[in-house]
N, CA, C, O and the ligand as a Tripos MOL2 file, in Angstrom:
@<TRIPOS>MOLECULE
protein
  269   267    68     0     0
PROTEIN
NO_CHARGES

@<TRIPOS>ATOM
      1 N         -91.7170  -12.2710 -176.6030 N.3       1 MET1
      2 CA        -92.6250  -13.4270 -176.5980 C.3       1 MET1
      3 C         -91.9090  -14.7630 -176.3150 C.2       1 MET1
      4 O         -90.7640  -14.9820 -176.7110 O.2       1 MET1
      5 N         -92.5940  -15.5830 -175.6540 N.am      2 THR2
      6 CA        -92.0370  -16.9170 -175.4470 C.3       2 THR2
      7 C         -92.8150  -17.8860 -176.3270 C.2       2 THR2
      8 O         -93.6990  -18.6050 -175.8630 O.2       2 THR2
      9 N         -92.4780  -17.8860 -177.5500 N.am      3 GLY3
     10 CA        -93.2220  -18.7320 -178.5040 C.3       3 GLY3
     11 C         -92.9510  -20.1810 -178.3220 C.2       3 GLY3
     12 O         -93.7960  -20.9410 -177.8490 O.2       3 GLY3
     13 N         -91.7500  -20.5670 -178.7050 N.am      4 HIS4
     14 CA        -91.4670  -22.0120 -178.6350 C.3       4 HIS4
     15 C         -90.0090  -22.2150 -178.1710 C.2       4 HIS4
     16 O         -89.1100  -21.4420 -178.5030 O.2       4 HIS4
     17 N         -89.8370  -23.2190 -177.4430 N.am      5 ALA5
     18 CA        -88.4490  -23.5730 -177.0590 C.3       5 ALA5
     19 C         -87.9170  -24.5820 -177.9910 C.2       5 ALA5
     20 O         -88.6440  -25.4470 -178.4800 O.2       5 ALA5
     21 N         -86.6280  -24.4810 -178.2500 N.am      6 PRO6
     22 CA        -86.0200  -25.4760 -179.1310 C.3       6 PRO6
     23 C         -86.0670  -26.8610 -178.4910 C.2       6 PRO6
     24 O         -85.9520  -26.9750 -177.2710 O.2       6 PRO6
     25 N         -86.2260  -27.8680 -179.2570 N.am      7 PRO7
     26 CA        -86.2470  -29.2110 -178.6880 C.3       7 PRO7
     27 C         -84.9290  -29.5260 -178.0540 C.2       7 PRO7
     28 O         -83.8780  -29.1040 -178.5380 O.2       7 PRO7
     29 N         -84.9770  -30.2780 -176.9530 N.am      8 PRO8
     30 CA        -83.7200  -30.6440 -176.2620 C.3       8 PRO8
     31 C         -82.8130  -31.4300 -177.1690 C.2       8 PRO8
     32 O         -83.2090  -32.4410 -177.7490 O.2       8 PRO8
     33 N         -81.6220  -30.9680 -177.2820 N.am      9 GLU9
     34 CA        -80.7190  -31.6950 -178.1370 C.3       9 GLU9
     35 C         -80.1000  -32.9020 -177.4220 C.2       9 GLU9
     36 O         -79.5310  -32.7490 -176.3410 O.2       9 GLU9
     37 N         -80.2010  -34.0690 -177.9980 N.am     10 PRO10
     38 CA        -79.6670  -35.2520 -177.3310 C.3      10 PRO10
     39 C         -78.1440  -35.1230 -177.1660 C.2      10 PRO10
     40 O         -77.4300  -34.6970 -178.0740 O.2      10 PRO10
     41 N         -77.6960  -35.4980 -176.0110 N.am     11 ARG11
     42 CA        -76.2580  -35.4330 -175.7440 C.3      11 ARG11
     43 C         -75.5890  -36.5890 -176.5010 C.2      11 ARG11
     44 O         -76.0890  -37.7130 -176.5460 O.2      11 ARG11
     45 N         -74.4690  -36.2650 -177.0730 N.am     12 ARG12
     46 CA        -73.7100  -37.2920 -177.7970 C.3      12 ARG12
     47 C         -72.3670  -37.5000 -177.1900 C.2      12 ARG12
     48 O         -71.6860  -36.5570 -176.7880 O.2      12 ARG12
     49 N         -71.9950  -38.7400 -177.1260 N.am     13 VAL13
     50 CA        -70.6560  -39.0500 -176.6220 C.3      13 VAL13
     51 C         -69.9850  -39.9540 -177.6260 C.2      13 VAL13
     52 O         -70.6540  -40.6970 -178.3440 O.2      13 VAL13
     53 N         -68.6520  -39.8980 -177.6850 N.am     14 PRO14
     54 CA        -67.9700  -40.7610 -178.6240 C.3      14 PRO14
     55 C         -68.0750  -42.2400 -178.1640 C.2      14 PRO14
     56 O         -67.8210  -42.5750 -177.0070 O.2      14 PRO14
     57 N         -68.4410  -43.0570 -179.0760 N.am     15 CYS15
     58 CA        -68.5340  -44.4730 -178.7690 C.3      15 CYS15
     59 C         -67.1580  -45.0170 -178.3600 C.2      15 CYS15
     60 O         -66.1940  -44.8520 -179.1070 O.2      15 CYS15
     61 N         -67.0500  -45.6550 -177.2040 N.am     16 PRO16
     62 CA        -65.7250  -46.1760 -176.7840 C.3      16 PRO16
     63 C         -65.1370  -47.1830 -177.7330 C.2      16 PRO16
     64 O         -63.9300  -47.4190 -177.7100 O.2      16 PRO16
     65 N         -65.9550  -47.7810 -178.5650 N.am     17 THR17
     66 CA        -65.4500  -48.8090 -179.4460 C.3      17 THR17
     67 C         -65.0420  -48.2330 -180.7980 C.2      17 THR17
     68 O         -63.9190  -48.4410 -181.2560 O.2      17 THR17
     69 N         -65.9260  -47.5340 -181.4100 N.am     18 CYS18
     70 CA        -65.6450  -47.0560 -182.7860 C.3      18 CYS18
     71 C         -65.4800  -45.5520 -182.8540 C.2      18 CYS18
     72 O         -65.2100  -45.0190 -183.9300 O.2      18 CYS18
     73 N         -65.6280  -44.8730 -181.7780 N.am     19 LYS19
     74 CA        -65.3780  -43.4120 -181.6810 C.3      19 LYS19
     75 C         -66.3950  -42.5940 -182.4180 C.2      19 LYS19
     76 O         -66.2510  -41.3780 -182.5470 O.2      19 LYS19
     77 N         -67.4020  -43.2350 -182.8930 N.am     20 ARG20
     78 CA        -68.4680  -42.4550 -183.5890 C.3      20 ARG20
     79 C         -69.3920  -41.9010 -182.5590 C.2      20 ARG20
     80 O         -69.5350  -42.4490 -181.4660 O.2      20 ARG20
     81 N         -70.0350  -40.7880 -182.9170 N.am     21 PRO21
     82 CA        -70.9610  -40.1720 -181.9580 C.3      21 PRO21
     83 C         -72.1260  -41.0960 -181.6120 C.2      21 PRO21
     84 O         -72.8080  -41.6160 -182.4950 O.2      21 PRO21
     85 N         -72.3370  -41.2880 -180.3280 N.am     22 ALA22
     86 CA        -73.3950  -42.1410 -179.8720 C.3      22 ALA22
     87 C         -74.3690  -41.2860 -179.0550 C.2      22 ALA22
     88 O         -73.9320  -40.4810 -178.2320 O.2      22 ALA22
     89 N         -75.6430  -41.4400 -179.2620 N.am     23 VAL23
     90 CA        -76.6190  -40.6800 -178.5380 C.3      23 VAL23
     91 C         -76.6860  -41.2050 -177.0890 C.2      23 VAL23
     92 O         -76.9470  -42.3800 -176.8310 O.2      23 VAL23
     93 N         -76.4370  -40.2760 -176.1730 N.am     24 PHE24
     94 CA        -76.4450  -40.6490 -174.7810 C.3      24 PHE24
     95 C         -77.8070  -40.2130 -174.1960 C.2      24 PHE24
     96 O         -77.9490  -39.1810 -173.5400 O.2      24 PHE24
     97 N         -78.8010  -41.0890 -174.4890 N.am     25 ALA25
     98 CA        -80.1370  -40.7970 -174.0330 C.3      25 ALA25
     99 C         -80.8520  -42.1110 -173.8810 C.2      25 ALA25
    100 O         -80.4200  -43.1290 -174.4230 O.2      25 ALA25
    101 N         -81.9640  -42.0960 -173.1340 N.am     26 PRO26
    102 CA        -82.7180  -43.3770 -172.9170 C.3      26 PRO26
    103 C         -83.1190  -44.0280 -174.2230 C.2      26 PRO26
    104 O         -83.4120  -45.2230 -174.2560 O.2      26 PRO26
    105 N         -83.1370  -43.2420 -175.3260 N.am     27 SER27
    106 CA        -83.5070  -43.8420 -176.6090 C.3      27 SER27
    107 C         -82.4380  -44.8000 -177.1180 C.2      27 SER27
    108 O         -82.6700  -45.6360 -177.9910 O.2      27 SER27
    109 N         -81.2690  -44.6370 -176.5360 N.am     28 ASN28
    110 CA        -80.1960  -45.5540 -176.9340 C.3      28 ASN28
    111 C         -79.8220  -46.4780 -175.7980 C.2      28 ASN28
    112 O         -79.0430  -46.1060 -174.9200 O.2      28 ASN28
    113 N         -80.3750  -47.6850 -175.8070 N.am     29 PRO29
    114 CA        -80.1530  -48.6350 -174.6890 C.3      29 PRO29
    115 C         -78.6800  -49.1110 -174.6480 C.2      29 PRO29
    116 O         -78.2550  -49.7310 -173.6730 O.2      29 PRO29
    117 N         -77.9390  -48.8270 -175.6730 N.am     30 SER30
    118 CA        -76.5590  -49.3110 -175.6970 C.3      30 SER30
    119 C         -75.5580  -48.2240 -175.2450 C.2      30 SER30
    120 O         -74.3440  -48.4300 -175.2500 O.2      30 SER30
    121 N         -76.1000  -47.0910 -174.8650 N.am     31 ARG31
    122 CA        -75.2320  -46.0140 -174.4420 C.3      31 ARG31
    123 C         -74.2550  -46.4450 -173.3710 C.2      31 ARG31
    124 O         -74.6560  -47.2800 -172.5600 O.2      31 ARG31
    125 N         -73.0370  -45.9840 -173.2700 N.am     32 PRO32
    126 CA        -72.5410  -44.9200 -174.1420 C.3      32 PRO32
    127 C         -72.0220  -45.3800 -175.4920 C.2      32 PRO32
    128 O         -71.3430  -44.6360 -176.2000 O.2      32 PRO32
    129 N         -72.3560  -46.6280 -175.8420 N.am     33 PHE33
    130 CA        -71.9130  -47.1190 -177.1080 C.3      33 PHE33
    131 C         -72.9620  -46.7630 -178.1820 C.2      33 PHE33
    132 O         -74.1190  -46.4720 -177.8770 O.2      33 PHE33
    133 N         -72.5240  -46.7960 -179.4100 N.am     34 CYS34
    134 CA        -73.4270  -46.3690 -180.4950 C.3      34 CYS34
    135 C         -74.4210  -47.4850 -180.8360 C.2      34 CYS34
    136 O         -75.4970  -47.2280 -181.3770 O.2      34 CYS34
    137 N         -74.0500  -48.7070 -180.5160 N.am     35 SER35
    138 CA        -74.8920  -49.8200 -180.8830 C.3      35 SER35
    139 C         -74.6260  -51.0120 -179.9580 C.2      35 SER35
    140 O         -73.6440  -51.0540 -179.2170 O.2      35 SER35
    141 N         -75.5240  -51.9530 -180.0350 N.am     36 GLU36
    142 CA        -75.3900  -53.1490 -179.1930 C.3      36 GLU36
    143 C         -74.1020  -53.9090 -179.5970 C.2      36 GLU36
    144 O         -73.4390  -54.5440 -178.7770 O.2      36 GLU36
    145 N         -73.8030  -53.8120 -180.8440 N.am     37 ARG37
    146 CA        -72.6460  -54.5680 -181.3520 C.3      37 ARG37
    147 C         -71.3750  -53.9800 -180.7760 C.2      37 ARG37
    148 O         -70.4970  -54.7230 -180.3380 O.2      37 ARG37
    149 N         -71.2610  -52.6850 -180.7670 N.am     38 CYS38
    150 CA        -70.0740  -52.0490 -180.2100 C.3      38 CYS38
    151 C         -69.9770  -52.3720 -178.7210 C.2      38 CYS38
    152 O         -68.8930  -52.6090 -178.1890 O.2      38 CYS38
    153 N         -71.0920  -52.3760 -178.0850 N.am     39 ARG39
    154 CA        -71.1450  -52.6520 -176.6540 C.3      39 ARG39
    155 C         -70.5860  -54.0630 -176.3930 C.2      39 ARG39
    156 O         -69.7860  -54.2610 -175.4790 O.2      39 ARG39
    157 N         -71.0130  -55.0260 -177.2000 N.am     40 GLY40
    158 CA        -70.5670  -56.3980 -176.9610 C.3      40 GLY40
    159 C         -69.0810  -56.5000 -177.2570 C.2      40 GLY40
    160 O         -68.3480  -57.1790 -176.5380 O.2      40 GLY40
    161 N         -68.6420  -55.8410 -178.2920 N.am     41 VAL41
    162 CA        -67.2250  -55.8950 -178.6290 C.3      41 VAL41
    163 C         -66.3950  -55.3800 -177.4760 C.2      41 VAL41
    164 O         -65.4010  -55.9960 -177.0920 O.2      41 VAL41
    165 N         -66.8040  -54.2470 -176.9210 N.am     42 ASP42
    166 CA        -66.0160  -53.6510 -175.8500 C.3      42 ASP42
    167 C         -65.9970  -54.5480 -174.6430 C.2      42 ASP42
    168 O         -64.9370  -54.7690 -174.0570 O.2      42 ASP42
    169 N         -67.1290  -55.0650 -174.2570 N.am     43 LEU43
    170 CA        -67.2130  -55.9170 -173.0830 C.3      43 LEU43
    171 C         -66.3200  -57.1470 -173.2600 C.2      43 LEU43
    172 O         -65.5910  -57.5470 -172.3520 O.2      43 LEU43
    173 N         -66.4020  -57.7400 -174.4690 N.am     44 GLY44
    174 CA        -65.6020  -58.9370 -174.7350 C.3      44 GLY44
    175 C         -64.1340  -58.6570 -174.6390 C.2      44 GLY44
    176 O         -63.3640  -59.4550 -174.1030 O.2      44 GLY44
    177 N         -63.7510  -57.5210 -175.1600 N.am     45 ALA45
    178 CA        -62.3430  -57.1540 -175.1630 C.3      45 ALA45
    179 C         -61.8390  -56.9500 -173.7420 C.2      45 ALA45
    180 O         -60.7700  -57.4350 -173.3710 O.2      45 ALA45
    181 N         -62.5950  -56.2550 -172.9860 N.am     46 TRP46
    182 CA        -62.2070  -56.0170 -171.5990 C.3      46 TRP46
    183 C         -62.1300  -57.3460 -170.7970 C.2      46 TRP46
    184 O         -61.2710  -57.5170 -169.9330 O.2      46 TRP46
    185 N         -63.0430  -58.2600 -171.1100 N.am     47 ALA47
    186 CA        -63.0650  -59.5220 -170.3880 C.3      47 ALA47
    187 C         -61.7680  -60.2710 -170.6820 C.2      47 ALA47
    188 O         -61.2360  -60.9470 -169.8010 O.2      47 ALA47
    189 N         -61.2590  -60.1630 -171.8890 N.am     48 ASN48
    190 CA        -60.0610  -60.8770 -172.2560 C.3      48 ASN48
    191 C         -58.8280  -60.0690 -171.8850 C.2      48 ASN48
    192 O         -57.7080  -60.5600 -172.0240 O.2      48 ASN48
    193 N         -59.0040  -58.8900 -171.4340 N.am     49 GLU49
    194 CA        -57.8840  -57.9960 -171.1000 C.3      49 GLU49
    195 C         -56.9340  -57.8540 -172.2490 C.2      49 GLU49
    196 O         -55.7260  -57.7080 -172.0600 O.2      49 GLU49
    197 N         -57.4840  -57.8970 -173.4610 N.am     50 SER50
    198 CA        -56.6420  -57.7210 -174.6530 C.3      50 SER50
    199 C         -56.8190  -56.3450 -175.2100 C.2      50 SER50
    200 O         -56.2210  -55.9850 -176.2230 O.2      50 SER50
    201 N         -57.6310  -55.5860 -174.5560 N.am     51 TYR51
    202 CA        -57.9360  -54.2370 -175.0260 C.3      51 TYR51
    203 C         -57.1290  -53.2260 -174.2620 C.2      51 TYR51
    204 O         -57.2600  -53.0870 -173.0460 O.2      51 TYR51
    205 N         -56.3170  -52.5440 -174.9690 N.am     52 ARG52
    206 CA        -55.4570  -51.5590 -174.3200 C.3      52 ARG52
    207 C         -55.8090  -50.2050 -174.8610 C.2      52 ARG52
    208 O         -55.7270  -49.9700 -176.0670 O.2      52 ARG52
    209 N         -56.2010  -49.3130 -173.9840 N.am     53 VAL53
    210 CA        -56.5290  -47.9520 -174.3740 C.3      53 VAL53
    211 C         -55.2040  -47.1400 -174.3570 C.2      53 VAL53
    212 O         -54.5760  -46.9820 -173.3090 O.2      53 VAL53
    213 N         -54.8310  -46.6720 -175.4490 N.am     54 GLU54
    214 CA        -53.6560  -45.8650 -175.5480 C.3      54 GLU54
    215 C         -54.0030  -44.4560 -175.1430 C.2      54 GLU54
    216 O         -54.1350  -43.5600 -175.9760 O.2      54 GLU54
    217 N         -54.1480  -44.2800 -173.8480 N.am     55 ALA55
    218 CA        -54.5170  -42.9290 -173.3810 C.3      55 ALA55
    219 C         -53.2770  -42.0650 -173.2880 C.2      55 ALA55
    220 O         -52.2280  -42.5060 -172.8160 O.2      55 ALA55
    221 N         -53.4070  -40.8390 -173.7400 N.am     56 PRO56
    222 CA        -52.2920  -39.9090 -173.6190 C.3      56 PRO56
    223 C         -51.9930  -39.6280 -172.2010 C.2      56 PRO56
    224 O         -52.8990  -39.6440 -171.3680 O.2      56 PRO56
    225 N         -50.7450  -39.3670 -171.8770 N.am     57 PRO57
    226 CA        -50.4060  -39.0820 -170.4680 C.3      57 PRO57
    227 C         -51.1100  -37.7970 -170.0140 C.2      57 PRO57
    228 O         -50.9130  -36.7210 -170.5780 O.2      57 PRO57
    229 N         -51.9060  -37.9470 -169.0150 N.am     58 GLY58
    230 CA        -52.6550  -36.7810 -168.5430 C.3      58 GLY58
    231 C         -52.6990  -36.7010 -167.0510 C.2      58 GLY58
    232 O         -52.1990  -37.5740 -166.3420 O.2      58 GLY58
    233 N         -53.2900  -35.6630 -166.5960 N.am     59 ARG59
    234 CA        -53.3980  -35.5020 -165.1610 C.3      59 ARG59
    235 C         -54.7600  -35.9170 -164.6870 C.2      59 ARG59
    236 O         -55.7760  -35.6120 -165.3120 O.2      59 ARG59
    237 N         -54.7710  -36.6010 -163.6010 N.am     60 ASP60
    238 CA        -56.0660  -37.0440 -163.0300 C.3      60 ASP60
    239 C         -56.5670  -36.1040 -162.0110 C.2      60 ASP60
    240 O         -57.6420  -36.3020 -161.4440 O.2      60 ASP60
    241 N         -55.8230  -35.0950 -161.7640 N.am     61 ASN61
    242 CA        -56.2680  -34.1260 -160.6690 C.3      61 ASN61
    243 C         -57.4650  -33.3100 -161.1660 C.2      61 ASN61
    244 O         -57.5320  -32.8730 -162.3150 O.2      61 ASN61
    245 N         -58.3160  -33.1490 -160.3200 N.am     62 ASP62
    246 CA        -59.5390  -32.3560 -160.6920 C.3      62 ASP62
    247 C         -59.2870  -30.8650 -160.3600 C.2      62 ASP62
    248 O         -60.0250  -29.9880 -160.8070 O.2      62 ASP62
    249 N         -58.2650  -30.6090 -159.5930 N.am     63 ASP63
    250 CA        -58.0580  -29.2260 -159.1740 C.3      63 ASP63
    251 C         -56.8870  -28.6230 -159.8380 C.2      63 ASP63
    252 O         -56.2010  -27.7750 -159.2670 O.2      63 ASP63
    253 N         -56.6320  -29.0620 -161.0860 N.am     64 THR64
    254 CA        -55.5240  -28.4890 -161.7960 C.3      64 THR64
    255 C         -55.9090  -27.0620 -162.2520 C.2      64 THR64
    256 O         -57.0720  -26.7840 -162.5460 O.2      64 THR64
    257 N         -54.9640  -26.2240 -162.2990 N.am     65 LEU65
    258 CA        -55.2440  -24.8730 -162.7580 C.3      65 LEU65
    259 C         -55.2890  -24.8270 -164.2740 C.2      65 LEU65
    260 O         -54.4560  -25.4350 -164.9480 O.2      65 LEU65
    261 N         -56.2460  -24.1190 -164.7980 N.am     66 PRO66
    262 CA        -56.2960  -23.9920 -166.2180 C.3      66 PRO66
    263 C         -55.1340  -23.2770 -166.8090 C.2      66 PRO66
    264 O         -54.6520  -22.2950 -166.2460 O.2      66 PRO66
    265 N         -54.6830  -23.7340 -167.9010 N.am     67 ASP67
    266 CA        -53.5130  -23.0950 -168.5600 C.3      67 ASP67
    267 C         -53.9850  -21.9310 -169.3680 C.2      67 ASP67
    268 O         -53.1770  -21.2520 -170.0020 O.2      67 ASP67
    269 ZN        -69.6570  -47.7840 -181.9010 Zn       68 ZN68
@<TRIPOS>BOND
     1     1     2 1
     2     2     3 1
     3     3     4 2
     4     3     5 am
     5     5     6 1
     6     6     7 1
     7     7     8 2
     8     7     9 am
     9     9    10 1
    10    10    11 1
    11    11    12 2
    12    11    13 am
    13    13    14 1
    14    14    15 1
    15    15    16 2
    16    15    17 am
    17    17    18 1
    18    18    19 1
    19    19    20 2
    20    19    21 am
    21    21    22 1
    22    22    23 1
    23    23    24 2
    24    23    25 am
    25    25    26 1
    26    26    27 1
    27    27    28 2
    28    27    29 am
    29    29    30 1
    30    30    31 1
    31    31    32 2
    32    31    33 am
    33    33    34 1
    34    34    35 1
    35    35    36 2
    36    35    37 am
    37    37    38 1
    38    38    39 1
    39    39    40 2
    40    39    41 am
    41    41    42 1
    42    42    43 1
    43    43    44 2
    44    43    45 am
    45    45    46 1
    46    46    47 1
    47    47    48 2
    48    47    49 am
    49    49    50 1
    50    50    51 1
    51    51    52 2
    52    51    53 am
    53    53    54 1
    54    54    55 1
    55    55    56 2
    56    55    57 am
    57    57    58 1
    58    58    59 1
    59    59    60 2
    60    59    61 am
    61    61    62 1
    62    62    63 1
    63    63    64 2
    64    63    65 am
    65    65    66 1
    66    66    67 1
    67    67    68 2
    68    67    69 am
    69    69    70 1
    70    70    71 1
    71    71    72 2
    72    71    73 am
    73    73    74 1
    74    74    75 1
    75    75    76 2
    76    75    77 am
    77    77    78 1
    78    78    79 1
    79    79    80 2
    80    79    81 am
    81    81    82 1
    82    82    83 1
    83    83    84 2
    84    83    85 am
    85    85    86 1
    86    86    87 1
    87    87    88 2
    88    87    89 am
    89    89    90 1
    90    90    91 1
    91    91    92 2
    92    91    93 am
    93    93    94 1
    94    94    95 1
    95    95    96 2
    96    95    97 am
    97    97    98 1
    98    98    99 1
    99    99   100 2
   100    99   101 am
   101   101   102 1
   102   102   103 1
   103   103   104 2
   104   103   105 am
   105   105   106 1
   106   106   107 1
   107   107   108 2
   108   107   109 am
   109   109   110 1
   110   110   111 1
   111   111   112 2
   112   111   113 am
   113   113   114 1
   114   114   115 1
   115   115   116 2
   116   115   117 am
   117   117   118 1
   118   118   119 1
   119   119   120 2
   120   119   121 am
   121   121   122 1
   122   122   123 1
   123   123   124 2
   124   123   125 am
   125   125   126 1
   126   126   127 1
   127   127   128 2
   128   127   129 am
   129   129   130 1
   130   130   131 1
   131   131   132 2
   132   131   133 am
   133   133   134 1
   134   134   135 1
   135   135   136 2
   136   135   137 am
   137   137   138 1
   138   138   139 1
   139   139   140 2
   140   139   141 am
   141   141   142 1
   142   142   143 1
   143   143   144 2
   144   143   145 am
   145   145   146 1
   146   146   147 1
   147   147   148 2
   148   147   149 am
   149   149   150 1
   150   150   151 1
   151   151   152 2
   152   151   153 am
   153   153   154 1
   154   154   155 1
   155   155   156 2
   156   155   157 am
   157   157   158 1
   158   158   159 1
   159   159   160 2
   160   159   161 am
   161   161   162 1
   162   162   163 1
   163   163   164 2
   164   163   165 am
   165   165   166 1
   166   166   167 1
   167   167   168 2
   168   167   169 am
   169   169   170 1
   170   170   171 1
   171   171   172 2
   172   171   173 am
   173   173   174 1
   174   174   175 1
   175   175   176 2
   176   175   177 am
   177   177   178 1
   178   178   179 1
   179   179   180 2
   180   179   181 am
   181   181   182 1
   182   182   183 1
   183   183   184 2
   184   183   185 am
   185   185   186 1
   186   186   187 1
   187   187   188 2
   188   187   189 am
   189   189   190 1
   190   190   191 1
   191   191   192 2
   192   191   193 am
   193   193   194 1
   194   194   195 1
   195   195   196 2
   196   195   197 am
   197   197   198 1
   198   198   199 1
   199   199   200 2
   200   199   201 am
   201   201   202 1
   202   202   203 1
   203   203   204 2
   204   203   205 am
   205   205   206 1
   206   206   207 1
   207   207   208 2
   208   207   209 am
   209   209   210 1
   210   210   211 1
   211   211   212 2
   212   211   213 am
   213   213   214 1
   214   214   215 1
   215   215   216 2
   216   215   217 am
   217   217   218 1
   218   218   219 1
   219   219   220 2
   220   219   221 am
   221   221   222 1
   222   222   223 1
   223   223   224 2
   224   223   225 am
   225   225   226 1
   226   226   227 1
   227   227   228 2
   228   227   229 am
   229   229   230 1
   230   230   231 1
   231   231   232 2
   232   231   233 am
   233   233   234 1
   234   234   235 1
   235   235   236 2
   236   235   237 am
   237   237   238 1
   238   238   239 1
   239   239   240 2
   240   239   241 am
   241   241   242 1
   242   242   243 1
   243   243   244 2
   244   243   245 am
   245   245   246 1
   246   246   247 1
   247   247   248 2
   248   247   249 am
   249   249   250 1
   250   250   251 1
   251   251   252 2
   252   251   253 am
   253   253   254 1
   254   254   255 1
   255   255   256 2
   256   255   257 am
   257   257   258 1
   258   258   259 1
   259   259   260 2
   260   259   261 am
   261   261   262 1
   262   262   263 1
   263   263   264 2
   264   263   265 am
   265   265   266 1
   266   266   267 1
   267   267   268 2
@<TRIPOS>SUBSTRUCTURE
     1 MET1         2 RESIDUE 1 A MET
     2 THR2         6 RESIDUE 1 A THR
     3 GLY3        10 RESIDUE 1 A GLY
     4 HIS4        14 RESIDUE 1 A HIS
     5 ALA5        18 RESIDUE 1 A ALA
     6 PRO6        22 RESIDUE 1 A PRO
     7 PRO7        26 RESIDUE 1 A PRO
     8 PRO8        30 RESIDUE 1 A PRO
     9 GLU9        34 RESIDUE 1 A GLU
    10 PRO10       38 RESIDUE 1 A PRO
    11 ARG11       42 RESIDUE 1 A ARG
    12 ARG12       46 RESIDUE 1 A ARG
    13 VAL13       50 RESIDUE 1 A VAL
    14 PRO14       54 RESIDUE 1 A PRO
    15 CYS15       58 RESIDUE 1 A CYS
    16 PRO16       62 RESIDUE 1 A PRO
    17 THR17       66 RESIDUE 1 A THR
    18 CYS18       70 RESIDUE 1 A CYS
    19 LYS19       74 RESIDUE 1 A LYS
    20 ARG20       78 RESIDUE 1 A ARG
    21 PRO21       82 RESIDUE 1 A PRO
    22 ALA22       86 RESIDUE 1 A ALA
    23 VAL23       90 RESIDUE 1 A VAL
    24 PHE24       94 RESIDUE 1 A PHE
    25 ALA25       98 RESIDUE 1 A ALA
    26 PRO26      102 RESIDUE 1 A PRO
    27 SER27      106 RESIDUE 1 A SER
    28 ASN28      110 RESIDUE 1 A ASN
    29 PRO29      114 RESIDUE 1 A PRO
    30 SER30      118 RESIDUE 1 A SER
    31 ARG31      122 RESIDUE 1 A ARG
    32 PRO32      126 RESIDUE 1 A PRO
    33 PHE33      130 RESIDUE 1 A PHE
    34 CYS34      134 RESIDUE 1 A CYS
    35 SER35      138 RESIDUE 1 A SER
    36 GLU36      142 RESIDUE 1 A GLU
    37 ARG37      146 RESIDUE 1 A ARG
    38 CYS38      150 RESIDUE 1 A CYS
    39 ARG39      154 RESIDUE 1 A ARG
    40 GLY40      158 RESIDUE 1 A GLY
    41 VAL41      162 RESIDUE 1 A VAL
    42 ASP42      166 RESIDUE 1 A ASP
    43 LEU43      170 RESIDUE 1 A LEU
    44 GLY44      174 RESIDUE 1 A GLY
    45 ALA45      178 RESIDUE 1 A ALA
    46 TRP46      182 RESIDUE 1 A TRP
    47 ALA47      186 RESIDUE 1 A ALA
    48 ASN48      190 RESIDUE 1 A ASN
    49 GLU49      194 RESIDUE 1 A GLU
    50 SER50      198 RESIDUE 1 A SER
    51 TYR51      202 RESIDUE 1 A TYR
    52 ARG52      206 RESIDUE 1 A ARG
    53 VAL53      210 RESIDUE 1 A VAL
    54 GLU54      214 RESIDUE 1 A GLU
    55 ALA55      218 RESIDUE 1 A ALA
    56 PRO56      222 RESIDUE 1 A PRO
    57 PRO57      226 RESIDUE 1 A PRO
    58 GLY58      230 RESIDUE 1 A GLY
    59 ARG59      234 RESIDUE 1 A ARG
    60 ASP60      238 RESIDUE 1 A ASP
    61 ASN61      242 RESIDUE 1 A ASN
    62 ASP62      246 RESIDUE 1 A ASP
    63 ASP63      250 RESIDUE 1 A ASP
    64 THR64      254 RESIDUE 1 A THR
    65 LEU65      258 RESIDUE 1 A LEU
    66 PRO66      262 RESIDUE 1 A PRO
    67 ASP67      266 RESIDUE 1 A ASP
    68 ZN68       269 GROUP 0 **** ****
């Protein structure tokens, strides 16, 4: 039987500012940020170029072979 389908689970992404899960859906106008506040913080930081993402050394290649 095809009774009922589970409700679509909203996609969540880590907020770039506070790293907390943020709902990545139209219901969240601040996406990918968790809130308007985090969004403003991030934009301000980037504008001042005082925000440095300590990204781990990684490969940008899309065609890397899986290990
Ligand atoms: Zn946040």
